[in-house]
ZARO-616278 format. One line per 8 residues: number of its first residue (from 1); their letters; for each residue x, y, z of N, C-alpha, C. Coordinates in steps of 0.05 Angstrom, whole numbers. Layout:
! residues N
NUM	A	X:Y:Z:X:Y:Z:X:Y:Z ~ ...
END
This chain:
! residues 499
1	MSEIKKLA	289:800:-45:304:777:-33:302:777:-3 ~ 297:801:9:295:802:39:272:785:49 ~ 250:783:33:228:766:41:236:737:43 ~ 253:728:24:262:701:23:280:695:47 ~ 297:714:55:314:711:78:297:708:104 ~ 276:725:105:258:723:128:244:697:129 ~ 234:687:106:221:661:104:240:639:113 ~ 265:641:103:285:621:111:290:621:141
9	GQTLWYGI	291:645:153:295:647:182:272:634:197 ~ 247:640:188:224:629:201:222:599:197 ~ 230:590:173:230:561:167:250:547:187 ~ 272:561:193:291:549:212:278:546:239 ~ 264:568:248:252:567:275:230:545:276 ~ 214:544:255:194:523:254:206:496:249 ~ 229:496:236:242:471:229:256:459:253 ~ 266:475:272:280:464:295:263:444:310
17	PTIANRFL	238:452:319:222:432:333:212:410:315 ~ 207:416:289:199:395:270:221:375:266 ~ 245:385:262:268:367:259:273:351:284 ~ 271:365:307:275:351:333:254:329:337 ~ 229:336:330:207:317:333:211:293:315 ~ 217:298:290:221:276:271:247:261:277 ~ 268:276:285:293:262:292:289:244:316 ~ 274:255:335:267:239:359:252:214:351
25	GYLMNLSL	232:217:333:217:194:324:235:174:310 ~ 253:185:293:271:166:280:291:154:299 ~ 301:171:318:320:160:337:307:138:354 ~ 282:142:361:268:121:376:264:96:359 ~ 259:100:333:256:78:316:283:64:310 ~ 304:80:309:330:68:307:336:51:332 ~ 325:59:354:329:44:379:313:19:380 ~ 292:16:363:275:-7:363:291:-33:360
33	PLFFAQPA	311:-34:341:326:-59:339:342:-65:365 ~ 348:-44:381:363:-49:406:344:-63:426 ~ 319:-57:425:299:-67:444:286:-93:434 ~ 281:-93:408:265:-115:396:280:-127:372 ~ 285:-152:373:300:-165:351:283:-168:326 ~ 257:-171:329:239:-177:307:224:-152:298 ~ 226:-144:273:211:-120:263:181:-123:267 ~ 171:-148:267:142:-152:270:130:-140:295
41	VTADLTQI	147:-137:316:138:-126:341:128:-97:338 ~ 140:-83:318:134:-54:315:109:-50:297 ~ 98:-71:286:76:-68:267:52:-55:279 ~ 46:-62:304:22:-50:318:26:-20:321 ~ 50:-11:328:55:17:330:52:31:303 ~ 62:18:282:59:29:255:30:33:248 ~ 13:13:255:-16:16:249:-28:41:263 ~ -21:45:288:-32:68:303:-23:94:289
49	YAIIPFLN	3:96:282:13:121:271:5:124:241 ~ -7:103:230:-19:106:203:-48:116:205 ~ -61:110:227:-89:119:231:-90:148:240 ~ -72:156:257:-72:183:270:-74:206:249 ~ -58:206:228:-60:229:209:-87:231:196 ~ -100:209:189:-127:211:178:-146:224:197 ~ -145:216:222:-163:228:242:-156:257:248 ~ -131:265:246:-123:293:250:-136:311:229
57	VLFTYGLE	-136:301:204:-149:316:182:-178:320:188 ~ -192:299:196:-220:301:202:-226:319:226 ~ -209:317:247:-214:333:271:-209:363:266 ~ -190:370:248:-184:399:244:-198:411:220 ~ -208:395:202:-224:401:178:-216:428:165 ~ -190:432:160:-181:455:144:-181:481:158 ~ -187:482:184:-189:508:198:-163:524:199 ~ -141:510:200:-115:523:202:-110:540:177
65	TAYFRFSK	-113:528:153:-109:543:128:-130:565:126 ~ -155:560:133:-176:580:131:-170:603:150 ~ -158:598:173:-151:620:191:-131:639:178 ~ -111:628:164:-92:645:150:-105:660:127 ~ -122:646:113:-135:658:89:-152:682:96 ~ -167:681:119:-186:702:125:-177:721:147 ~ -152:718:155:-143:735:177:-141:764:171 ~ -139:771:145:-138:799:136:-166:810:130
73	EEDPKKLY	-185:792:124:-211:801:116:-230:804:140 ~ -226:788:161:-244:788:184:-229:799:208 ~ -245:808:228:-234:816:253:-219:793:266 ~ -192:796:271:-176:774:280:-187:760:306 ~ -197:776:325:-207:765:350:-233:749:345 ~ -250:761:329:-275:747:323:-270:721:307 ~ -252:723:288:-245:699:272:-233:677:290 ~ -214:684:306:-201:665:323:-220:652:343
81	STLSISLI	-238:668:355:-257:658:374:-277:640:361 ~ -288:648:338:-308:632:323:-296:605:316 ~ -272:605:304:-260:580:296:-252:562:319 ~ -243:575:341:-235:559:364:-259:545:377 ~ -281:560:380:-305:548:391:-315:525:374 ~ -314:529:347:-321:507:329:-303:483:332 ~ -277:488:334:-258:466:337:-261:451:363 ~ -265:465:385:-268:452:411:-293:435:412
89	GSTLLFTA	-315:446:402:-340:432:402:-339:406:385 ~ -328:409:360:-326:386:343:-306:365:353 ~ -285:374:366:-265:355:377:-278:338:399 ~ -294:351:416:-308:335:437:-327:315:425 ~ -341:323:404:-360:305:390:-346:282:377 ~ -325:288:362:-311:267:347:-297:248:366 ~ -287:259:389:-274:241:408:-293:221:420 ~ -318:231:426:-338:213:437:-345:191:416
97	ILYYFSAS	-347:199:391:-353:179:370:-330:158:368 ~ -305:167:370:-283:149:368:-284:128:391 ~ -290:138:415:-291:120:438:-314:99:434 ~ -336:108:422:-359:90:417:-351:68:398 ~ -335:75:377:-328:56:357:-300:44:361 ~ -289:47:385:-261:39:390:-258:9:386 ~ -278:-7:392:-276:-36:388:-273:-43:359 ~ -289:-29:342:-287:-34:313:-260:-26:302
105	ITRFAHLE	-249:-4:311:-223:5:302:-202:-15:311 ~ -205:-26:335:-186:-46:345:-185:-70:327 ~ -209:-80:319:-210:-103:301:-198:-97:274 ~ -204:-73:263:-194:-66:236:-163:-66:236 ~ -151:-55:257:-122:-52:258:-108:-77:269 ~ -123:-99:274:-112:-123:284:-98:-119:311 ~ -111:-103:328:-99:-96:354:-114:-109:378 ~ -126:-131:373:-141:-144:394:-124:-150:419
113	AHPEYINW	-99:-155:415:-81:-160:437:-75:-135:454 ~ -79:-112:442:-73:-86:456:-95:-65:450 ~ -119:-69:459:-140:-50:454:-135:-23:468 ~ -118:-23:488:-111:2:502:-96:21:484 ~ -83:11:463:-69:29:444:-89:49:431 ~ -113:39:425:-133:57:413:-141:80:432 ~ -144:74:458:-150:94:477:-128:115:479 ~ -103:107:480:-81:126:481:-80:142:455
121	MIGIIFFD	-86:129:433:-86:143:407:-107:165:407 ~ -131:159:418:-152:179:419:-144:203:437 ~ -130:197:459:-120:219:476:-100:237:461 ~ -82:225:445:-63:241:429:-78:259:410 ~ -97:247:395:-112:262:375:-127:285:388 ~ -139:280:411:-155:301:425:-138:325:431 ~ -116:322:444:-99:345:452:-86:358:428 ~ -78:342:408:-66:354:384:-86:371:369
129	AISTLAFA	-111:361:367:-131:376:352:-138:402:366 ~ -142:401:392:-149:425:408:-128:446:405 ~ -103:438:402:-80:457:401:-75:469:373 ~ -90:459:353:-84:467:325:-85:497:321 ~ -107:510:328:-111:538:323:-93:556:340 ~ -86:546:364:-68:561:381:-40:562:368 ~ -32:540:356:-6:540:341:-9:558:316 ~ -31:557:303:-35:574:279:-34:603:286
137	KLRQDNRP	-44:610:310:-43:638:319:-14:647:323 ~ 2:629:334:31:636:338:44:641:311 ~ 37:624:291:49:628:265:39:654:252 ~ 13:659:254:2:683:242:13:708:255 ~ 19:707:280:29:730:295:60:732:293 ~ 72:715:276:101:715:273:116:711:300 ~ 108:690:314:121:683:339:133:655:338 ~ 152:651:320:163:624:316:179:615:340
145	KKYAIVRL	190:634:357:206:625:380:189:610:400 ~ 165:621:407:148:607:425:138:581:413 ~ 132:582:387:124:557:373:146:536:377 ~ 171:543:374:193:524:376:195:514:405 ~ 193:533:424:195:525:453:174:505:460 ~ 149:510:452:127:492:459:131:465:446 ~ 138:465:421:142:439:406:165:424:419 ~ 187:437:425:210:423:436:205:412:463
153	SSVLVNMV	189:427:479:182:417:506:166:391:504 ~ 148:390:485:132:366:480:150:343:472 ~ 169:349:454:188:329:444:204:318:467 ~ 213:335:484:230:327:506:215:308:525 ~ 190:314:531:174:297:549:171:269:535 ~ 165:270:510:162:245:495:187:228:496 ~ 210:241:491:235:227:491:242:215:518 ~ 238:230:539:244:221:566:227:197:573
161	AVFLFIGY	201:198:567:183:176:573:191:151:559 ~ 198:153:534:205:129:518:230:116:528 ~ 251:132:531:277:120:539:277:112:569 ~ 260:125:585:259:118:613:244:91:616 ~ 221:89:604:204:65:609:210:41:591 ~ 223:46:568:230:24:551:260:17:553 ~ 276:38:558:305:34:559:316:29:587 ~ 314:50:604:328:49:629:315:30:650
169	IPNYVQQN	289:34:655:275:20:677:276:-11:673 ~ 270:-21:649:272:-50:645:300:-61:652 ~ 321:-47:643:348:-57:649:354:-55:679 ~ 344:-34:692:349:-30:721:335:-52:737 ~ 310:-58:729:294:-78:743:306:-106:740 ~ 317:-110:716:330:-136:711:353:-141:730 ~ 368:-119:737:390:-122:755:381:-119:785 ~ 358:-106:789:348:-102:816:318:-111:817
177	PASSLVFF	313:-137:817:285:-147:815:268:-139:838 ~ 280:-131:861:263:-124:884:255:-94:883 ~ 264:-80:864:258:-51:862:229:-46:857 ~ 219:-24:868:191:-16:864:185:-9:835 ~ 207:-4:820:203:4:792:193:-19:775 ~ 192:-43:787:181:-66:773:153:-62:763 ~ 139:-43:777:112:-36:769:110:-27:740 ~ 131:-13:731:131:-1:705:140:-20:683
185	TNKNIGIG	147:-44:690:157:-63:670:136:-83:661 ~ 111:-74:664:88:-91:656:91:-98:626 ~ 94:-123:620:99:-132:593:75:-127:575 ~ 52:-123:587:28:-118:571:29:-90:558 ~ 46:-73:568:49:-46:556:71:-46:535 ~ 95:-53:543:117:-56:524:121:-32:506 ~ 118:-36:480:122:-15:461:101:6:463 ~ 79:1:478:58:20:482:68:46:496
193	YYLIGNMA	91:44:509:102:68:522:108:90:502 ~ 112:82:477:115:103:456:90:120:454 ~ 67:108:456:42:122:455:37:138:480 ~ 44:127:503:41:141:528:58:166:529 ~ 83:163:519:101:186:518:91:208:499 ~ 79:199:477:68:218:458:44:233:470 ~ 27:218:484:4:231:497:12:251:518 ~ 33:244:534:43:262:554:54:288:541
201	GSLLTFIL	68:285:518:78:308:504:55:326:493 ~ 34:313:483:11:328:473:-3:343:495 ~ -5:330:518:-18:343:541:-2:367:550 ~ 25:365:551:41:387:558:38:410:539 ~ 36:404:513:32:424:493:6:440:499 ~ -15:426:505:-40:438:511:-37:457:535 ~ -22:449:555:-18:466:579:-2:491:572 ~ 19:488:557:37:510:550:24:531:532
209	LFKEFKQI	3:523:518:-12:541:501:-35:554:515 ~ -35:553:542:-58:564:557:-63:593:552 ~ -41:609:548:-44:637:543:-60:642:517 ~ -55:626:497:-69:628:471:-98:620:475 ~ -104:600:492:-131:592:496:-147:614:512 ~ -133:628:529:-146:650:544:-156:672:526 ~ -144:675:502:-153:696:484:-178:689:469 ~ -188:665:473:-214:657:461:-236:671:476
217	QFYFSKVI	-252:686:461:-275:700:473:-301:684:468 ~ -321:688:485:-346:675:481:-362:689:459 ~ -351:686:435:-363:698:411:-363:678:388 ~ -386:675:376:-388:657:353:-404:670:331 ~ -391:674:308:-405:687:285:-414:666:265 ~ -440:663:262:-450:643:244:-442:650:215 ~ -442:676:209:-435:685:182:-406:678:175 ~ -388:684:194:-360:677:190:-356:646:188
225	WIKIMHYS	-370:632:205:-367:603:205:-376:590:179 ~ -399:599:168:-409:589:142:-389:595:120 ~ -378:619:120:-358:627:100:-334:609:101 ~ -325:604:126:-301:587:130:-307:558:121 ~ -330:548:128:-337:520:120:-338:517:90 ~ -349:538:76:-350:537:47:-322:536:35 ~ -303:551:48:-276:551:38:-261:526:46 ~ -266:515:70:-248:494:80:-257:466:74
233	YPLIIVGM	-283:462:66:-291:434:63:-275:419:41 ~ -268:433:19:-250:419:0:-223:411:11 ~ -214:427:31:-188:421:43:-189:396:59 ~ -213:388:69:-216:362:82:-210:340:62 ~ -221:343:38:-216:323:17:-186:323:10 ~ -175:347:8:-146:349:2:-130:335:23 ~ -137:341:48:-122:329:70:-125:299:72 ~ -150:289:68:-154:260:69:-140:247:46
241	GGMINDML	-141:259:22:-127:248:-1:-97:247:4 ~ -87:269:16:-59:270:22:-50:248:41 ~ -67:243:61:-61:221:80:-63:194:66 ~ -82:191:48:-83:165:33:-57:161:18 ~ -48:182:5:-23:180:-11:1:175:6 ~ 1:186:30:24:184:48:24:159:65 ~ 0:152:76:-1:132:97:-15:106:88 ~ -29:106:66:-46:83:59:-30:57:57
249	SRLIYQHV	-6:59:45:9:34:41:15:20:67 ~ 21:36:89:26:24:115:0:15:129 ~ -22:29:122:-47:23:135:-59:-3:125 ~ -57:-8:99:-69:-32:87:-50:-54:81 ~ -24:-50:87:-4:-70:79:-11:-98:88 ~ -18:-101:113:-24:-128:124:-49:-140:110 ~ -66:-123:100:-91:-132:88:-88:-142:59 ~ -68:-131:45:-66:-138:17:-42:-155:10
257	VDLPQEAA	-21:-156:26:2:-172:20:-5:-202:24 ~ 4:-218:5:-4:-246:5:16:-262:23 ~ 13:-258:50:31:-271:69:15:-278:94 ~ 24:-297:110:11:-302:136:14:-277:154 ~ -2:-275:175:-3:-251:191:24:-243:203 ~ 38:-262:214:64:-256:226:84:-246:206 ~ 84:-259:182:103:-251:161:95:-223:151 ~ 69:-217:149:60:-191:141:68:-170:161
265	KHELGIFS	66:-176:187:75:-157:208:105:-152:206 ~ 120:-173:200:149:-170:196:155:-151:174 ~ 143:-154:151:148:-137:128:138:-108:134 ~ 116:-106:147:106:-79:154:125:-64:172 ~ 137:-78:192:157:-66:209:181:-57:193 ~ 190:-73:175:213:-66:158:207:-42:140 ~ 183:-43:127:176:-22:109:173:5:123 ~ 162:5:147:160:29:163:187:41:169
273	NIYRLAVL	206:24:176:233:33:182:246:44:157 ~ 242:31:134:252:41:109:241:69:103 ~ 214:71:106:201:96:99:212:120:115 ~ 220:114:140:230:136:157:257:145:148 ~ 271:130:132:297:139:122:295:162:102 ~ 271:164:90:266:187:73:255:211:89 ~ 257:209:116:244:228:134:257:256:132 ~ 282:258:125:295:285:124:281:303:104
281	ITILIQAF	273:292:81:259:309:62:231:316:73 ~ 218:297:86:192:303:98:194:325:119 ~ 216:324:135:221:344:155:223:371:142 ~ 239:373:121:242:399:107:215:409:97 ~ 199:391:85:173:399:74:155:410:97 ~ 154:396:119:137:404:141:146:431:153 ~ 172:433:157:183:458:168:177:482:149 ~ 181:476:123:176:497:103:146:505:103
289	RMAAEPFF	128:486:105:100:492:104:91:508:128 ~ 103:503:151:97:518:175:101:548:171 ~ 123:555:158:130:583:153:117:594:127 ~ 115:577:107:108:586:80:79:593:77 ~ 61:577:90:33:582:86:24:610:94 ~ 29:619:119:22:647:125:38:667:108 ~ 63:660:102:80:678:85:67:682:58 ~ 58:661:45:46:663:18:21:680:19
297	FRQKGAEN	5:677:40:-20:693:41:-14:722:46 ~ 8:727:62:15:755:67:26:768:41 ~ 39:752:24:50:763:-1:29:768:-22 ~ 6:756:-19:-15:759:-39:-21:789:-45 ~ -21:796:-70:-26:824:-78:-2:842:-77 ~ 20:833:-65:44:849:-64:57:850:-92 ~ 73:871:-96:87:874:-121:108:852:-124 ~ 108:840:-148:127:818:-154:123:794:-137
305	AQKTYARV	98:789:-128:92:766:-111:99:740:-125 ~ 91:738:-151:97:714:-166:127:708:-168 ~ 143:729:-172:172:725:-173:183:715:-146 ~ 171:725:-125:179:715:-98:173:686:-95 ~ 148:678:-104:141:650:-102:160:632:-119 ~ 168:643:-142:186:628:-160:213:624:-147 ~ 224:644:-134:250:642:-120:248:622:-97 ~ 226:624:-82:222:606:-60:222:577:-70
313	MKFFVIAC	208:572:-91:208:545:-102:236:535:-110 ~ 251:552:-123:278:544:-132:296:536:-108 ~ 297:553:-88:314:548:-65:303:524:-49 ~ 277:520:-49:266:497:-35:275:471:-49 ~ 274:471:-75:283:447:-90:312:442:-86 ~ 329:463:-85:357:459:-80:361:446:-53 ~ 347:456:-32:349:444:-6:341:415:-6 ~ 319:408:-21:310:381:-23:331:363:-36
321	CYMFLFIS	344:374:-56:365:359:-70:388:352:-52 ~ 395:370:-34:416:364:-14:407:341:4 ~ 381:342:12:371:321:29:371:294:15 ~ 364:295:-11:364:270:-26:392:258:-28 ~ 411:276:-33:439:266:-35:449:254:-8 ~ 442:268:13:450:258:40:439:230:45 ~ 413:227:39:400:201:44:411:179:26 ~ 412:185:0:418:164:-19:448:157:-20
329	LFIEVFAW	465:177:-15:494:172:-17:505:158:8 ~ 491:160:30:501:149:55:483:126:65 ~ 467:114:47:449:93:56:464:69:67 ~ 489:65:56:505:42:66:512:46:95 ~ 513:71:105:520:75:133:497:64:151 ~ 472:69:142:449:58:157:450:27:157 ~ 457:16:134:460:-13:133:481:-23:152 ~ 504:-9:152:526:-16:170:517:-16:200
337	FFEAINKP	501:5:207:491:7:234:476:-18:243 ~ 457:-26:226:440:-49:234:457:-75:234 ~ 476:-77:216:493:-100:216:511:-100:241 ~ 520:-76:249:538:-74:272:525:-82:298 ~ 499:-77:300:485:-85:325:473:-113:322 ~ 482:-127:301:473:-155:297:443:-158:294 ~ 431:-139:278:403:-140:272:399:-139:242 ~ 408:-160:228:408:-159:198:380:-158:186
345	LWVQGLNI	359:-166:201:332:-166:190:323:-137:183 ~ 334:-117:197:326:-90:193:339:-77:168 ~ 357:-91:155:371:-80:132:355:-85:107 ~ 336:-103:108:322:-111:84:307:-87:72 ~ 309:-84:45:293:-64:31:305:-37:29 ~ 329:-32:38:341:-6:38:344:5:9 ~ 344:-12:-10:347:-4:-38:324:14:-48 ~ 301:13:-35:279:29:-45:278:57:-32
353	VPMLALGN	296:63:-14:296:89:0:300:112:-19 ~ 319:112:-38:321:135:-57:296:140:-73 ~ 282:119:-81:257:123:-95:236:137:-78 ~ 234:129:-53:216:143:-34:225:172:-30 ~ 251:176:-28:261:204:-23:254:221:-47 ~ 258:211:-71:252:227:-95:222:232:-97 ~ 206:212:-90:177:217:-90:169:239:-71 ~ 183:240:-48:177:261:-28:186:289:-38
361	IFLGIYYN	206:290:-55:213:316:-68:190:325:-85 ~ 178:306:-101:155:313:-117:132:324:-100 ~ 129:311:-76:108:320:-58:114:349:-48 ~ 139:354:-42:146:381:-33:141:402:-54 ~ 148:395:-79:143:414:-102:113:418:-105 ~ 97:396:-102:68:399:-104:57:418:-83 ~ 67:416:-58:58:434:-37:65:463:-44 ~ 88:468:-56:94:495:-65:75:504:-87
369	LSIWYKLT	70:486:-106:52:493:-128:23:498:-119 ~ 15:484:-98:-13:484:-89:-22:512:-80 ~ -3:530:-76:-11:557:-67:-30:570:-87 ~ -29:562:-112:-45:576:-133:-75:572:-127 ~ -83:548:-119:-112:544:-114:-121:555:-87 ~ -102:557:-68:-109:569:-43:-112:599:-45 ~ -95:612:-61:-96:641:-65:-119:650:-82 ~ -127:632:-100:-149:639:-119:-176:628:-110
377	DKNNYGAA	-177:616:-86:-202:604:-75:-213:583:-94 ~ -195:567:-106:-203:545:-123:-196:518:-110 ~ -203:516:-84:-196:492:-69:-208:466:-81 ~ -230:469:-97:-241:446:-109:-222:432:-128 ~ -205:449:-141:-185:437:-159:-164:421:-143 ~ -157:432:-120:-138:418:-102:-150:391:-93 ~ -176:392:-87:-190:367:-79:-190:347:-102 ~ -195:356:-126:-196:338:-149:-169:326:-154
385	ITIAGAII	-147:342:-152:-120:331:-157:-114:310:-136 ~ -121:316:-111:-115:297:-90:-131:272:-92 ~ -156:274:-100:-172:250:-104:-160:232:-126 ~ -152:245:-148:-139:230:-170:-114:217:-160 ~ -98:231:-144:-74:219:-133:-81:195:-115 ~ -102:198:-99:-110:177:-81:-119:152:-96 ~ -133:157:-119:-141:134:-135:-117:119:-146 ~ -97:134:-155:-72:122:-165:-59:106:-142
393	TIGLNILL	-58:119:-118:-45:105:-95:-59:79:-88 ~ -86:81:-86:-101:57:-78:-98:35:-99 ~ -101:42:-125:-99:23:-146:-72:10:-148 ~ -50:26:-147:-23:14:-149:-16:-2:-124 ~ -24:7:-101:-18:-9:-77:-32:-36:-78 ~ -57:-36:-85:-71:-62:-87:-60:-80:-109 ~ -51:-67:-131:-41:-82:-153:-12:-92:-149 ~ 5:-75:-136:33:-81:-135:43:-94:-109
401	IPTYHYLG	31:-88:-86:40:-98:-61:40:-129:-60 ~ 18:-142:-69:18:-172:-68:41:-185:-82 ~ 51:-172:-104:73:-184:-120:100:-173:-112 ~ 102:-146:-109:128:-134:-104:132:-125:-75 ~ 112:-129:-58:114:-123:-30:121:-93:-26 ~ 141:-86:-9:145:-57:-4:157:-42:-27 ~ 169:-56:-47:177:-42:-71:152:-32:-86 ~ 131:-48:-86:106:-40:-99:95:-15:-85
409	AAIATFFC	96:-14:-59:87:9:-44:103:34:-51 ~ 129:31:-54:147:53:-61:141:63:-89 ~ 136:45:-108:129:53:-135:103:69:-135 ~ 83:60:-120:58:74:-118:62:102:-108 ~ 78:106:-87:84:132:-76:97:150:-97 ~ 117:140:-111:132:155:-130:113:166:-152 ~ 97:148:-164:81:157:-187:57:174:-179 ~ 47:169:-155:25:186:-145:35:215:-142
417	YFFMMMVS	57:220:-129:67:247:-124:77:260:-150 ~ 88:244:-168:96:255:-194:71:265:-210 ~ 50:249:-210:25:257:-223:14:283:-211 ~ 12:284:-185:1:308:-172:17:332:-177 ~ 44:330:-177:61:352:-183:57:363:-211 ~ 56:345:-231:53:353:-259:26:366:-264 ~ 4:355:-254:-22:366:-258:-25:393:-244 ~ -15:395:-220:-16:421:-206:0:443:-220
425	YYLGQRYY	23:435:-231:39:455:-246:23:465:-271 ~ 11:446:-285:-3:454:-310:-27:472:-303 ~ -43:465:-283:-67:481:-276:-58:507:-263 ~ -37:507:-247:-28:531:-235:-19:552:-255 ~ -5:543:-275:4:562:-296:-19:573:-312 ~ -41:558:-312:-64:568:-327:-80:588:-311 ~ -83:584:-284:-100:601:-268:-85:622:-252 ~ -60:616:-246:-44:635:-230:-15:631:-238
433	PVPYATKK	-8:642:-262:19:637:-272:41:648:-255 ~ 61:632:-249:85:639:-234:109:632:-251 ~ 128:651:-253:152:646:-271:173:628:-257 ~ 165:603:-252:184:584:-240:209:580:-258 ~ 231:576:-245:256:570:-260:256:540:-266 ~ 238:532:-284:233:504:-290:258:489:-300 ~ 272:502:-318:296:488:-330:317:483:-308 ~ 321:503:-291:341:499:-270:333:478:-250
441	IIAYMVVV	307:478:-243:297:459:-224:300:430:-235 ~ 292:426:-260:295:400:-272:325:392:-274 ~ 342:411:-281:371:406:-283:382:397:-256 ~ 375:410:-235:385:403:-208:376:375:-201 ~ 351:368:-206:341:342:-199:354:320:-216 ~ 359:325:-241:372:306:-259:401:301:-249 ~ 415:323:-242:442:321:-233:445:304:-208 ~ 427:308:-188:429:292:-163:423:263:-169
449	CLLYALHK	404:257:-187:398:229:-194:422:216:-208 ~ 435:231:-225:459:221:-239:482:216:-219 ~ 485:234:-200:506:230:-179:500:205:-163 ~ 474:201:-156:467:176:-141:473:152:-158 ~ 465:152:-184:470:129:-202:499:123:-204 ~ 516:144:-207:545:140:-209:556:128:-183 ~ 546:138:-160:555:128:-134:548:99:-131 ~ 523:92:-139:514:64:-137:531:46:-156
457	TVLYFLPH	537:55:-180:553:39:-199:581:33:-188 ~ 594:54:-177:621:50:-166:620:30:-144 ~ 601:32:-126:600:14:-103:592:-14:-111 ~ 579:-17:-134:572:-44:-144:597:-60:-150 ~ 617:-46:-162:642:-59:-169:662:-58:-146 ~ 661:-37:-129:679:-35:-106:663:-30:-81 ~ 652:-51:-70:634:-48:-47:648:-44:-20 ~ 657:-20:-16:672:-13:9:657:10:23
465	LWLGIVLG	652:8:48:638:29:63:653:55:62 ~ 679:54:67:695:79:68:694:93:41 ~ 695:77:19:694:89:-8:667:103:-13 ~ 645:90:-4:619:103:-7:617:129:8 ~ 629:130:32:628:155:48:644:177:34 ~ 668:170:25:686:190:12:673:200:-14 ~ 662:182:-30:649:190:-55:624:207:-49 ~ 610:200:-28:586:216:-20:594:245:-14
473	IIFIGVFS	615:248:2:624:275:9:633:291:-16 ~ 647:277:-34:657:290:-59:633:298:-76 ~ 614:280:-79:591:287:-97:574:309:-86 ~ 571:311:-59:557:334:-48:572:359:-53 ~ 599:358:-51:615:381:-58:612:389:-87 ~ 611:370:-105:607:376:-133:580:390:-138 ~ 559:380:-125:533:393:-128:533:421:-116 ~ 548:425:-94:550:452:-82:564:471:-100
481	MLVAWAEK	584:462:-114:598:479:-133:580:487:-156 ~ 563:468:-165:545:473:-187:524:495:-178 ~ 513:491:-154:494:511:-144:507:538:-141 ~ 531:539:-130:545:565:-126:549:579:-152 ~ 556:563:-173:561:575:-199:534:585:-212 ~ 514:568:-211:488:574:-224:473:596:-210 ~ 476:598:-184:461:618:-168:478:640:-156 ~ 500:645:-169:519:665:-159:507:692:-153
489	KELQALRR	492:702:-172:480:729:-169:459:729:-146 ~ 442:708:-146:421:707:-125:434:704:-97 ~ 454:688:-95:467:684:-69:481:709:-59 ~ 493:723:-77:505:749:-70:485:769:-61 ~ 461:769:-74:440:788:-67:429:781:-39 ~ 427:755:-32:418:746:-6:437:755:16 ~ 463:754:10:483:762:30:483:792:35 ~ 477:808:14:479:837:16:455:849:30
497	KPI	431:838:26:407:851:36:400:841:64 ~ 393:860:81:386:853:109:359:840:110 ~ 354:825:131:327:812:134:306:833:141
END
């Protein structure tokens, strides 16, 4: 159990900057209705942030996971140097290619009015990709505190830039039109300051990781590189498929929905805002992955490793269930916020948030389960599962979005992640059996869904905000009592054993 406490502690350290980053992103998006009355204004930003994850997968091509996988088999310095040289060289090449095709990307994303967005996007991707292995080294060396400091510093710069250039300066210039700050109120930039702030944060990250870059030696092993490429190329497919499943609905929404361009942009802005309400579960998943991936590889071959993986899965699902309850039971509070600031257009579609949140729990479980093919070097299976999920995502989005709009996109997300979770569980138990507490996990998920359904039913007949908040607190307390009763022995063991 001490391993689980250590993993939980590292997840917290990795989670602090991840939570801060995501919370900042959501806070900035919550502020969008304060700056922009029409959701359509945010559609261009949504397009950019739908493209970036696909390019990040291509730029890093699985090197991060490969670094963890081979860190015990190869000389750490030689491995780090070889992979870093490969990453730097490929990043320079891919960046040049992006600049060459920037005009085509601009047309595809319907960004003809703001082609500079693509250039800022390329800058973000460049610095983020270059920093990938430096961050991986911090994780592998068990240095979550520096990881957190660097991430938080980047977040802070991003936050200051956004609220300074979109919030404070425009209001100040409006009251003081003769001020020299009028230079920064160029209306051609507008919401583009989100991207400028992001690029500034990525640049700062690159600078703060200078010590890790100094450890790169002028050494490149062709033998190590070929071995890594053989291991990691399926991970590119896994990553691309994962991005299709996660981002495709927002990337193609304007292209498949049967609406005029402005109406399509309006719905895309709303759908992106809705999607971010499920962000708490995504935050937990990302924070967990930061700590869990090197943890799982270190546990490989240890006594009772499978039992440790099973315990990790159970507590992870419990944490996700709390996130689901928080999101679904207090969704009316988000609706109240948008109504309170007199921006009713942003309330549309909140009813699909619980479905998206539950789908993201399936995704989190899948990430836990996926350790079987990474530990057994069967990444081709992971690629096949992800491709199948991507086919489901593409098919359902094209089929459902024209008729059901963002509800169709949510249905596609839900069934894609459910399919991937089930297939990965079946194959994992065949090739690398882990004694997961399946009955308990299913029971917890059923209970939280029933609590949400009961909450929704009561509010249907008695639609009062205060009642929804009180019931939400009570239902979270009920679930906590259930967990305390069902996990009494495990929780006592966690409290007794030191980290």
